[in-house]
N, C-alpha and C positions, 0 to 999 in steps of 0.2 A: 039718495042721500039727504037726510033732512039737516036741514041748517045746521041745528045744534049738534049732528053728529059729525062733523067735520073737525079732523084732527088738527088741532092747533097746537104750537108751540107754548110754552109755558107764557103769561102775560099778555097773549096776542087775545084782542078781540074779534068778534065777527065784524063784517065788512057792513055798512049800508046798505049793501046791495048784495044780497043772497043769491040772485042769480047769476052775477058777475062772478063771485066767489066759488059757485059750483060748475062754473063753464067749463067744458071739457073739449073745445075746439084743437084740435090738431094743431100744437105750436111747441118750439123748444122751451116755452116757460111752463106750459102744461105739465111737462117734465121735471123740470127745477122745482116746481110747488110741490109736487108729487113726492119727490125726491126729501126735500125738505121736511115735509108732514111726515114723512115715514121714520126721519130721524130725530121726530118732534122738535126739531128748530124752528127759530124765527127768520123770517124772510121780507123783504120789502112787499107790501099790498100791493103795490101799484103793479105787481107780476102777475096778480088777477088781472087789470085790465088789458096786458099786453097777452095774456094768455086768452081773454076773451074776443078780442077785435085785432090778432095778430097784422093783417094788414093797414089798418088804420093806424096802429101803434108802433109801426116800425123805424117812422121817420121820429118820433118820438126819444125811442128808444136810442138811434144813433146819434140823435142831438145831444142826451144826455151823458152817452160815452163820450161824444167830441167835447163837451163843455168841463167833465170830471177830468177826462186822460189826454187829452189834444194839447199842443204846443200853449203855454200862457205863462206870464210874467210871476204866476204862482204854482208852485210845485202841486202835483196831484192829492199828494197827503195833507197838505195845507187843505186845498179845498175838499177833501175828505172829513176836515176837522170843521171847518166851517159849517159845511152840510150838517153834520152830527149834530154839533150847537145849536143851529138853528132848528133840527127837528126836536132835539130835546127842550127847546124854550117854547116850542109849539106843542108839547107834551105828546109827540108822537115817535114812536119807535123806529129807530134806524139801523 
């Protein structure tokens, strides 16, 4: 598959590392990416790294979920809003 042939959601740009984006290592993220592409939907680009190196990134995925969903003085919804605003300010789709 050519880097330019990868189906992306509207507004999604190619990654800087096309080999990572094309990675097909068996992983739950590989299936998620495929499903989102088939639906022409946008998805977090970090999923490509999770799919490319599942063993190396499983800790990051757990860390992220704990930060975003674990017990905290700020609600999960407020944390999502902060993350979305930060992504917006960084001109990064969230």
